[in-house]
C-alpha positions as CSV (number, residue, x, y, z in Angstrom):
1,X,136.0,13.1,102.9
2,X,133.0,14.5,100.3
3,X,129.9,12.5,100.3
4,X,126.6,12.9,98.4
5,X,124.7,10.9,100.7
6,X,125.5,12.8,104.1
7,X,126.1,16.4,104.2
8,X,127.6,17.0,107.7
9,X,128.0,20.8,107.1
10,X,124.1,20.9,106.4
11,X,123.0,18.8,109.3
12,X,125.2,20.9,111.7
13,X,123.6,24.1,110.3
14,X,120.1,22.6,110.6
15,X,120.5,21.5,113.9
16,X,121.8,25.1,115.0
17,X,118.9,26.7,113.1
18,X,116.6,24.6,114.9
19,X,118.1,25.5,118.2
20,X,117.7,29.1,117.3
21,X,114.2,28.5,116.1
22,X,113.3,27.2,119.4
23,X,114.8,30.0,121.5
24,X,113.3,32.4,119.3
25,X,109.9,31.0,119.6
26,X,110.0,30.8,123.6
27,X,111.4,34.5,123.5
28,X,108.5,35.5,121.1
29,X,106.2,33.9,123.3
30,X,107.4,35.8,126.7
31,X,107.4,39.2,124.5
32,X,103.7,38.3,123.4
33,X,102.3,37.2,126.9
34,X,104.6,39.4,129.1
35,X,105.2,36.1,131.2
36,X,108.7,34.3,131.8
37,X,106.6,31.2,133.2
38,X,103.2,31.5,131.4
39,X,102.5,27.4,132.1
40,X,103.6,24.6,134.0
41,X,106.1,23.5,131.1
42,X,108.2,26.6,131.6
43,X,108.6,26.2,135.5
44,X,106.2,23.9,137.3
45,X,107.4,25.2,140.8
46,X,106.9,28.7,139.9
47,X,103.9,28.1,138.0
48,X,102.2,26.3,140.7
49,X,103.0,29.0,143.3
50,X,101.9,32.0,141.0
51,X,98.6,30.0,140.3
52,X,97.8,29.5,144.1
53,X,98.7,33.1,145.1
54,X,96.4,34.5,142.3
55,X,93.5,32.3,143.4
56,X,94.2,33.6,147.0
57,X,94.1,37.0,145.5
58,X,90.6,36.6,144.1
59,X,89.6,35.5,147.5
60,X,91.0,38.5,149.1
61,X,89.3,40.7,146.6
62,X,85.9,38.8,147.9
63,X,87.0,39.7,151.5
64,X,87.6,43.3,150.6
65,X,84.1,43.6,149.0
66,X,82.8,41.9,152.4
67,X,84.4,44.4,154.5
68,X,83.0,47.1,152.3
69,X,79.5,45.7,153.3
70,X,80.4,45.3,156.9
71,X,81.8,48.8,157.3
72,X,78.4,50.0,155.5
73,X,76.3,48.2,158.4
74,X,78.3,49.1,161.1
75,X,78.2,52.9,159.9
76,X,74.5,52.5,159.7
77,X,74.0,51.3,162.9
78,X,76.3,53.7,164.6
79,X,74.8,56.6,162.9
80,X,71.4,55.5,164.1
81,X,72.8,54.8,167.5
82,X,74.4,58.3,167.6
83,X,71.4,60.1,166.7
84,X,69.2,58.0,169.3
85,X,71.7,59.2,171.9
86,X,71.1,62.9,171.1
87,X,67.4,62.2,171.3
88,X,67.7,60.4,174.5
89,X,70.0,63.2,175.9
90,X,67.2,65.8,174.9
91,X,64.7,63.6,176.9
92,X,66.8,63.7,180.0
93,X,67.0,67.4,179.8
94,X,63.3,67.7,179.5
95,X,63.0,65.6,182.6
96,X,65.4,67.6,184.5
97,X,63.6,70.9,183.3
98,X,60.3,69.2,184.6
99,X,61.8,69.0,188.0
100,X,61.8,73.0,188.4
101,X,58.7,74.2,190.4
102,X,55.7,75.5,188.5
103,X,56.5,73.7,185.3
104,X,53.8,72.5,183.0
105,X,54.5,68.9,183.2
106,X,51.6,67.7,180.6
107,X,53.4,70.2,178.1
108,X,56.7,68.5,178.5
109,X,55.2,65.2,178.2
110,X,54.0,66.0,174.9
111,X,57.5,66.8,174.0
112,X,58.6,63.4,175.3
113,X,56.1,61.9,173.4
114,X,57.2,63.3,170.2
115,X,60.8,62.3,171.0
116,X,60.0,58.9,171.9
117,X,58.4,58.4,168.3
118,X,61.5,60.0,166.7
119,X,63.5,57.3,168.7
120,X,61.5,54.4,167.3
121,X,61.6,56.1,163.9
122,X,65.6,56.2,164.0
123,X,65.4,52.8,165.1
124,X,63.4,51.4,162.3
125,X,65.5,53.5,159.6
126,X,69.0,52.1,160.8
127,X,68.8,49.5,158.1
128,X,71.2,48.3,155.5
129,X,71.0,45.4,152.9
130,X,68.0,44.2,155.1
131,X,70.0,43.8,158.6
132,X,69.0,46.3,161.5
133,X,71.1,46.0,164.6
134,X,68.9,48.8,166.4
135,X,65.3,47.6,165.7
136,X,64.0,43.8,165.9
137,X,60.2,42.8,165.1
138,X,61.1,38.9,164.8
139,X,60.3,36.5,167.6
140,X,64.0,35.7,167.4
141,X,65.8,38.3,169.4
142,X,68.8,40.1,167.8
143,X,71.8,37.9,168.3
144,X,75.7,38.1,167.3
145,X,76.3,38.8,163.6
146,X,79.6,37.3,161.8
147,X,81.1,39.6,159.1
148,X,84.0,38.1,156.8
149,X,87.1,39.7,157.5
150,X,90.1,37.7,156.1
151,X,91.3,34.8,154.2
152,X,93.9,32.9,155.7
153,X,96.6,30.3,154.2
154,X,98.5,28.5,156.8
155,X,102.3,26.8,156.3
156,X,100.5,23.3,155.7
157,X,98.4,25.0,152.8
158,X,95.1,24.6,154.7
159,X,92.7,27.6,154.3
160,X,90.3,29.5,156.6
161,X,87.9,32.4,156.5
162,X,88.2,35.0,159.4
163,X,85.3,36.3,161.0
164,X,84.6,39.5,162.7
165,X,81.7,39.6,165.5
166,X,79.3,42.0,166.8
167,X,76.5,41.3,169.4
168,X,73.4,43.1,168.1
169,X,71.7,42.4,171.2
170,X,73.8,45.1,172.8
171,X,72.6,47.8,170.3
172,X,68.8,47.0,170.1
173,X,67.0,49.9,171.0
174,X,63.5,48.7,170.1
175,X,62.2,45.1,170.4
176,X,58.4,44.8,169.3
177,X,58.2,41.2,170.4
178,X,59.9,41.1,173.6
179,X,60.1,44.8,175.1
180,X,62.9,43.5,177.7
181,X,65.3,42.8,174.9
182,X,65.6,46.6,173.7
183,X,67.6,49.0,175.8
184,X,64.6,51.7,175.4
185,X,61.8,49.3,175.7
186,X,63.4,47.0,178.4
187,X,63.1,47.6,182.3
188,X,65.7,49.5,184.1
189,X,65.6,49.2,187.8
190,X,67.0,52.3,189.6
191,X,67.4,53.4,193.3
192,X,65.6,56.4,194.4
193,X,65.3,58.4,197.7
194,X,62.1,57.6,199.5
195,X,62.3,59.8,202.9
196,X,64.9,58.9,204.8
197,X,65.9,55.7,203.2
198,X,66.0,54.5,199.6
199,X,63.6,52.2,197.6
200,X,64.0,50.9,194.0
201,X,61.8,51.7,190.9
202,X,61.6,50.2,187.6
203,X,61.1,52.2,184.3
204,X,61.1,51.9,180.5
205,X,61.3,54.5,178.1
206,X,59.5,53.3,174.7
207,X,56.0,51.7,174.3
208,X,56.6,49.9,171.2
209,X,53.4,47.6,171.4
210,X,55.7,44.6,172.1
211,X,54.1,41.2,172.2
212,X,55.7,40.7,175.7
213,X,55.4,44.1,177.2
214,X,57.3,45.9,179.9
215,X,55.7,45.6,183.3
216,X,57.3,48.4,184.7
217,X,56.4,52.1,184.5
218,X,56.6,54.0,181.4
219,X,58.9,57.3,181.5
220,X,55.9,59.8,181.1
221,X,54.8,62.9,182.8
222,X,51.5,64.2,184.2
223,X,50.3,66.5,186.7
224,X,50.7,64.1,189.5
225,X,54.2,63.1,188.8
226,X,56.3,63.7,191.9
227,X,59.9,64.8,192.4
228,X,60.7,61.4,193.4
229,X,59.1,60.1,190.5
230,X,61.0,62.4,188.4
231,X,64.3,61.5,190.2
232,X,63.9,57.9,189.7
233,X,63.2,58.6,185.7
234,X,66.2,60.7,185.2
235,X,68.4,58.0,186.9
236,X,66.8,55.3,184.4
237,X,67.4,57.4,181.4
238,X,70.8,58.0,182.4
239,X,71.5,54.2,182.9
240,X,70.0,53.9,179.2
241,X,72.4,56.4,178.0
242,X,75.2,54.8,179.6
243,X,74.4,51.3,177.9
244,X,74.0,53.3,174.5
245,X,77.3,54.9,174.8
246,X,78.9,51.5,175.6
247,X,77.2,49.9,172.6
248,X,78.1,52.7,170.4
249,X,81.6,52.5,171.7
250,X,82.0,49.2,170.7
251,X,80.7,49.8,167.1
252,X,83.1,52.8,166.6
253,X,85.9,50.2,167.5
254,X,84.5,47.6,165.3
255,X,84.4,50.0,162.4
256,X,87.8,51.2,163.0
257,X,89.1,47.5,162.9
258,X,87.1,47.0,159.7
259,X,88.8,49.8,158.2
260,X,92.2,48.8,159.4
261,X,91.6,45.3,157.8
262,X,90.4,46.7,154.6
263,X,93.5,48.6,154.5
264,X,95.7,45.7,155.2
265,X,93.8,43.5,152.7
266,X,94.3,46.1,149.8
267,X,98.2,46.3,150.8
268,X,98.3,42.5,151.1
269,X,96.9,42.2,147.6
270,X,99.5,44.6,146.1
271,X,102.3,42.7,147.8
272,X,101.2,39.2,146.5
273,X,100.8,40.7,142.8
274,X,104.3,42.0,143.3
275,X,105.8,38.6,144.6
276,X,104.1,36.8,141.6
277,X,105.3,39.1,139.1
278,X,108.8,38.6,140.5
279,X,108.4,35.0,139.9
280,X,106.9,34.5,136.6
281,X,106.9,38.0,134.8
282,X,109.4,38.5,131.7
283,X,111.8,41.3,131.8
284,X,111.0,43.1,128.6
285,X,114.3,44.9,128.1
286,X,116.2,41.6,128.3
287,X,113.5,39.8,126.1
288,X,113.6,42.5,123.5
289,X,117.5,42.5,123.2
290,X,117.7,38.7,123.2
291,X,114.8,38.5,120.3
292,X,117.0,41.0,118.4
293,X,119.9,38.7,118.9
294,X,118.2,35.5,117.8
295,X,116.8,37.2,114.7
296,X,120.3,37.9,113.6
297,X,121.4,34.5,114.5
298,X,118.4,33.2,112.5
299,X,119.5,34.8,109.2
300,X,122.9,33.8,109.7
301,X,121.9,30.3,110.5
302,X,119.7,30.1,107.2
303,X,122.7,31.5,105.2
304,X,124.8,28.6,106.7
305,X,122.3,26.3,105.7
306,X,122.2,27.4,102.3
307,X,126.0,27.4,101.9
308,X,126.2,23.8,103.1
309,X,123.7,22.8,100.7
310,X,125.4,24.5,97.9
311,X,128.5,22.5,98.7
312,X,126.9,19.2,97.3
313,X,126.3,21.0,94.0
314,X,130.1,21.2,93.6
315,X,130.7,17.8,93.3
316,X,128.9,18.0,89.7
317,X,131.9,19.6,88.6
318,X,134.0,16.5,89.1
319,X,132.3,14.9,86.6
320,X,132.7,17.3,83.7
């Protein structure tokens, strides 16, 4: 039946053209944005996962910056501590040299004084971003410091920040408030020979003018310094070296941990980016092919609609 009221062919052609236009709009959006899922209406589940993981990646980027800062702090402290170990080793060798008969102990003491000043200078200089793990001039002693190490998301979607810790009390060399909190300003008790027996002696190496000063004997030489005194001083310096070496080893291990975590976070961010891409990125080869086909279909749809509309005009010829 031919009707001038209802053009079924035009309605079918128009419906097809609308469907093609909708598909073409979606494809053009994917081509222009590069995303197969650009908002929640495209795929709510994938969009939600991608949005959450992108947010986590931003947090991981901040963690990476924090790890860089932590690495700088540990590097600075280790460099200072390593330099201090070299100076204390030099002090130890000077004390051993003073054990030789006929040596002018006062001249060696002049060298010791300069080496001690160098230790104070090293300790004061080993500061990064306002933090100094080798030197303390506050009423509060150096304690454990925390460094951001990771950002974690559990299976139930709860999040937490992982922390790396280092006890700076173990690396403090000089404390100007309480001498006993410093490895070099604090008291070291050693056992020294005394005739046929042994006795204990207490020494400290650096006098930093601490408010709470050490009550032990300072390691310094004069003409009256005995061999027994020297033996005690050498033992005390050696004990300080052991403590400093242990602290440096922990610092080195902490720094290695930070570097490993930094590399892991960088790799993790790359993996997350790839995973999100698999969920929401558009395949540009596929989309470009689809767009070309839809453009052809659109042209054919327009032509079909034009033909369907022209059929109504043929009715006029029946009335001539």
